[in-house]
Wavefront OBJ file of the C-alpha trace (Angstrom):
o trace
v 13.582 8.479 -41.492
v 13.611 9.179 -37.736
v 16.776 9.037 -35.677
v 15.379 5.989 -33.862
v 14.796 4.181 -37.166
v 18.304 5.077 -38.310
v 19.769 3.865 -35.055
v 18.085 0.462 -35.342
v 19.733 -0.154 -38.725
v 23.298 0.848 -37.838
v 24.489 -2.003 -35.580
v 24.289 -4.636 -38.320
v 27.011 -2.741 -40.191
v 29.323 -3.182 -37.202
v 29.205 -6.932 -37.822
v 31.116 -6.262 -41.075
v 33.325 -3.376 -39.992
v 34.284 -4.609 -36.529
v 33.191 -8.225 -35.915
v 35.822 -8.729 -33.174
v 34.838 -5.548 -31.275
v 38.340 -4.086 -31.518
v 39.435 -0.619 -30.421
v 39.388 1.110 -33.820
v 40.281 4.723 -34.557
v 37.276 6.237 -36.369
v 37.430 9.551 -38.239
v 34.252 11.512 -39.030
v 34.876 14.823 -40.893
v 31.784 16.967 -41.435
v 30.115 15.260 -38.485
v 27.665 18.013 -37.572
v 25.538 17.049 -34.580
v 25.589 13.337 -35.357
v 27.073 11.601 -32.340
v 25.633 8.113 -32.440
v 26.096 6.898 -36.054
v 29.828 6.076 -35.803
v 29.386 4.448 -32.407
v 26.650 2.132 -33.633
v 28.148 1.355 -37.045
v 31.644 0.500 -35.766
v 31.255 -0.500 -32.091
v 34.608 1.122 -31.479
v 35.718 3.251 -28.552
v 37.965 5.920 -30.153
v 36.502 8.637 -32.368
v 37.626 11.934 -33.901
v 34.976 14.348 -35.218
v 35.693 17.567 -37.145
v 33.286 20.209 -38.407
v 33.085 23.961 -38.970
v 30.982 25.073 -36.021
v 30.970 26.760 -32.659
v 30.846 24.481 -29.665
v 29.496 27.252 -27.459
v 26.467 29.514 -27.892
v 24.990 30.426 -31.256
v 22.560 29.071 -33.791
v 22.606 28.790 -37.587
v 25.509 27.299 -39.545
v 28.402 27.762 -38.939
v 27.348 29.128 -35.549
v 25.034 26.201 -34.878
v 25.817 24.624 -31.541
v 26.098 21.035 -32.712
v 26.388 19.853 -29.137
v 22.856 21.109 -28.451
v 21.652 17.981 -30.240
v 23.331 15.690 -27.739
v 20.298 15.444 -25.481
v 18.514 13.526 -28.239
v 21.573 11.338 -28.808
v 21.745 10.604 -25.073
v 18.100 9.525 -25.070
v 18.499 7.179 -28.064
v 21.687 5.604 -26.725
v 20.371 5.477 -23.178
v 23.588 6.921 -21.743
v 24.822 9.891 -19.742
v 27.480 11.990 -21.450
v 30.478 13.569 -19.744
v 31.442 16.627 -21.838
v 34.576 18.724 -21.398
v 34.301 21.707 -23.755
v 36.621 24.714 -24.142
v 34.835 26.174 -27.204
v 37.382 24.864 -29.718
v 37.651 21.229 -28.703
v 35.122 19.053 -26.916
v 35.910 15.720 -25.272
v 32.892 13.489 -24.852
v 33.030 10.317 -22.766
v 30.341 7.777 -21.931
v 29.840 4.093 -21.210
v 27.718 2.153 -23.701
v 26.858 -1.478 -24.304
v 26.609 -2.255 -28.025
v 24.532 -5.276 -28.970
v 27.783 -7.070 -29.898
v 29.216 -6.517 -26.401
v 28.704 -8.602 -23.278
v 29.381 -5.623 -20.978
v 29.394 -1.816 -21.404
v 32.564 -0.191 -22.785
v 33.959 3.293 -22.339
v 33.666 5.446 -25.504
v 35.856 8.519 -26.094
v 35.149 11.211 -28.707
v 37.309 14.214 -29.552
v 35.322 16.892 -31.418
v 37.269 19.679 -33.155
v 35.506 22.887 -34.222
v 37.517 23.271 -37.406
v 37.467 22.868 -41.193
v 38.318 19.303 -42.241
v 39.575 20.660 -45.569
v 42.566 22.299 -43.903
v 42.736 20.828 -40.400
v 44.324 17.452 -39.727
v 43.665 15.932 -36.252
v 46.928 14.878 -34.559
v 45.254 11.695 -33.289
v 45.318 10.383 -36.884
v 49.022 10.892 -37.563
v 49.760 7.186 -37.054
v 46.803 6.126 -39.188
v 43.164 5.316 -38.561
v 40.815 2.401 -39.226
v 37.467 3.784 -40.389
v 36.515 6.897 -42.363
v 32.884 8.035 -42.281
v 31.472 10.814 -44.457
v 27.974 11.905 -45.372
v 26.490 14.586 -47.588
v 28.667 17.285 -49.155
v 31.600 16.845 -46.785
v 33.976 19.728 -47.573
v 37.074 17.583 -46.997
v 36.424 15.885 -50.328
v 36.574 18.997 -52.481
v 40.344 18.568 -52.807
v 42.115 15.536 -54.182
v 45.143 16.415 -52.029
v 43.061 15.928 -48.890
v 41.445 12.869 -50.423
v 44.880 11.303 -50.974
v 45.832 12.004 -47.389
v 42.650 10.515 -45.973
v 42.007 7.572 -48.270
v 45.408 6.944 -49.762
v 47.854 7.355 -46.939
v 46.398 7.458 -43.439
v 43.551 4.941 -43.738
v 45.196 1.617 -42.874
v 45.109 -1.425 -45.156
v 42.128 -3.475 -44.006
v 40.318 -0.293 -42.952
v 36.846 0.772 -44.081
v 35.297 3.782 -45.791
v 31.575 4.324 -45.071
v 29.715 7.008 -46.993
v 26.532 7.977 -48.827
v 28.714 8.914 -51.814
v 30.887 6.990 -54.236
v 34.650 7.296 -53.919
v 34.520 8.509 -57.508
v 31.863 8.863 -60.205
v 34.153 7.813 -63.045
v 36.942 5.790 -61.429
v 36.666 2.246 -60.120
v 37.591 1.782 -56.440
v 39.831 -1.164 -57.381
v 42.206 1.233 -59.134
v 42.745 2.980 -55.785
v 43.207 -0.194 -53.768
v 39.603 -0.397 -52.527
v 36.844 -2.963 -52.866
v 33.155 -2.126 -52.567
v 31.292 -4.408 -50.179
v 27.577 -4.886 -50.878
v 25.404 -4.182 -47.867
v 21.714 -3.613 -47.263
v 22.193 -1.371 -44.263
v 20.721 2.096 -44.525
v 23.662 4.288 -43.564
v 23.019 7.085 -43.665
v 20.529 6.845 -46.530
v 19.425 4.497 -49.303
v 22.525 4.991 -51.473
v 24.988 3.964 -48.771
v 28.433 2.758 -49.808
v 30.849 0.547 -47.901
v 34.460 0.096 -49.066
v 37.372 -1.905 -47.702
v 40.958 -0.870 -48.353
v 42.741 -3.966 -49.645
v 46.122 -2.519 -50.559
v 48.204 0.641 -50.389
v 48.522 2.298 -53.790
v 51.285 4.808 -54.468
v 50.437 8.438 -53.853
v 51.683 9.212 -57.372
v 49.025 6.958 -58.911
v 46.311 8.266 -56.600
v 47.285 11.819 -57.509
v 46.915 11.041 -61.219
v 43.583 9.284 -60.693
v 42.098 12.155 -58.707
v 43.469 14.701 -61.166
v 41.871 12.818 -64.049
v 38.576 12.717 -62.133
v 38.773 16.493 -61.640
v 39.576 17.415 -65.244
v 37.170 14.936 -66.828
v 34.356 16.125 -64.534
v 35.142 19.709 -65.564
v 35.136 18.680 -69.234
v 31.819 16.879 -68.799
v 30.197 19.894 -67.111
v 31.418 22.129 -69.918
v 30.059 19.835 -72.649
v 26.701 19.357 -70.920
v 25.839 23.008 -70.551
v 28.734 24.929 -69.076
v 28.904 27.346 -72.019
v 26.391 29.766 -73.542
v 26.695 28.132 -76.959
v 25.225 24.861 -75.655
v 22.194 26.855 -74.523
v 21.618 29.149 -77.499
v 22.401 26.764 -80.368
v 19.061 24.968 -80.028
v 16.895 28.092 -79.703
v 14.723 28.969 -82.719
v 15.642 32.534 -83.897
v 11.975 33.261 -84.668
v 11.000 32.354 -81.107
v 13.857 34.471 -79.734
v 12.671 37.400 -81.852
v 9.140 37.118 -80.475
v 10.429 37.098 -76.909
v 12.642 40.102 -77.649
v 9.692 42.078 -79.028
v 7.594 41.331 -75.955
v 10.049 42.898 -73.523
v 12.010 45.411 -75.623
v 11.227 48.180 -78.063
v 10.370 47.049 -81.601
v 13.440 45.782 -83.452
v 14.202 45.179 -87.119
v 13.645 41.402 -87.650
v 16.349 41.078 -90.301
v 18.930 42.915 -88.220
v 18.011 40.789 -85.216
v 18.523 37.557 -87.182
v 21.895 38.760 -88.512
v 23.026 39.662 -84.996
v 21.738 36.333 -83.728
v 23.726 34.387 -86.329
v 26.854 36.433 -85.618
v 26.481 35.859 -81.879
v 26.076 32.113 -82.416
v 29.167 31.990 -84.630
v 31.259 33.823 -82.023
v 29.971 31.577 -79.247
v 30.651 28.487 -81.348
v 34.251 29.542 -81.990
v 34.790 30.336 -78.295
v 33.205 27.018 -77.295
v 35.437 25.069 -79.682
v 38.595 26.790 -78.460
v 37.845 26.211 -74.787
v 36.674 22.642 -75.447
v 39.982 21.844 -77.139
v 41.921 23.303 -74.208
v 40.020 21.170 -71.701
v 40.384 18.024 -73.818
v 44.145 18.620 -74.119
v 44.537 18.835 -70.350
v 42.386 15.731 -69.841
v 44.353 13.820 -72.470
v 47.723 14.716 -70.934
v 46.741 13.179 -67.603
v 44.982 10.233 -69.263
v 48.177 9.231 -71.081
v 50.104 9.129 -67.783
v 47.752 6.533 -66.277
v 48.693 2.843 -66.318
v 47.712 1.012 -69.516
v 45.188 -1.211 -67.751
v 43.432 1.850 -66.288
v 43.380 3.554 -69.695
v 41.787 0.499 -71.292
v 39.200 0.234 -68.519
v 38.321 3.910 -68.887
v 37.786 3.426 -72.633
v 35.026 0.960 -71.771
v 33.671 2.728 -68.681
v 33.411 6.364 -69.799
v 31.226 5.747 -72.895
v 28.634 4.141 -70.612
v 28.733 6.948 -68.047
v 29.189 10.043 -70.228
v 28.768 9.075 -73.907
v 28.639 12.590 -75.408
v 31.658 13.881 -73.489
v 33.638 10.729 -74.180
v 32.919 11.022 -77.915
v 34.644 14.426 -77.994
v 37.538 12.982 -76.011
v 37.800 9.849 -78.186
v 37.978 11.860 -81.416
v 40.840 13.904 -79.987
v 42.711 10.789 -78.808
v 42.355 9.170 -82.257
v 43.690 12.175 -84.170
l 1 2 3 4 5 6 7 8 9 10 11 12 13 14 15 16 17 18 19 20 21 22 23 24 25 26 27 28 29 30 31 32 33 34 35 36 37 38 39 40 41 42 43 44 45 46 47 48 49 50 51 52 53 54 55 56 57 58 59 60 61 62 63 64 65 66 67 68 69 70 71 72 73 74 75 76 77 78 79 80 81 82 83 84 85 86 87 88 89 90 91 92 93 94 95 96 97 98 99 100 101 102 103 104 105 106 107 108 109 110 111 112 113 114 115 116 117 118 119 120 121 122 123 124 125 126 127 128 129 130 131 132 133 134 135 136 137 138 139 140 141 142 143 144 145 146 147 148 149 150 151 152 153 154 155 156 157 158 159 160 161 162 163 164 165 166 167 168 169 170 171 172 173 174 175 176 177 178 179 180 181 182 183 184 185 186 187 188 189 190 191 192 193 194 195 196 197 198 199 200 201 202 203 204 205 206 207 208 209 210 211 212 213 214 215 216 217 218 219 220 221 222 223 224 225 226 227 228 229 230 231 232 233 234 235 236 237 238 239 240 241 242 243 244 245 246 247 248 249 250 251 252 253 254 255 256 257 258 259 260 261 262 263 264 265 266 267 268 269 270 271 272 273 274 275 276 277 278 279 280 281 282 283 284 285 286 287 288 289 290 291 292 293 294 295 296 297 298 299 300 301 302 303 304 305 306 307 308 309 310 311 312 313 314 315 316 317
């Protein structure tokens, strides 16, 4: 999809996010060279962008000069940008008339060349209204940062716009969010729009994100994160033939005995590590509210049936 085609689809989202054309604080970690998306999707006038980059010369991530893309953004928006750039922070100002406006409005962007995983913009200390993420935004690799962004600083009534789910296994309602259906392509076909309806405690959010982490780790382990899951389904005769093609001739009987011994050792190691991971997952699971536990017992078998079966057997023992 071209930038022009993207741009044409964005403004309709602003009718949901900002129907009264208010002055919202919009946060965009991992923003790259994308200037116009937040402006068009929110019709706000205050923006904070953060990404690992250099704002001066250089090319190739993380040395890519994201601001070099601004000429294209200027052309699509039909504006002239005023940029004050010291190499670490850029301040971008321009006047733009959104289709929801009767007259042009001044727009102000602060762009920090920093890592959103560890850097917190001071402009957001009192809270912000809209969070926008896209792709593998590094600020969502840590549930501590996720709590800060989604659970504490995003105001009640605020919006989260992303091409990713808040969680693969957890329902947004458990975190105080509600998913709003929308047909707007932002920034791709699997766009998600959430509204924060209430402020959940940080203790609950911490448990939810911890459970997401440990269950995801357990699921990866069960689905192929150990050598045993790979070798257990290999035919020993086929393995012997492959071995003889690339190595010196080997004694078939000795090879089969070694193969069986290797499988037994891998199986024992797999079982021990699986039990450890299930124990950790279970400990956090039992700390969750009863209603969340019951919902997970219905949700997880649909999402990850094999992994949940291991977990269920442990919980029932």
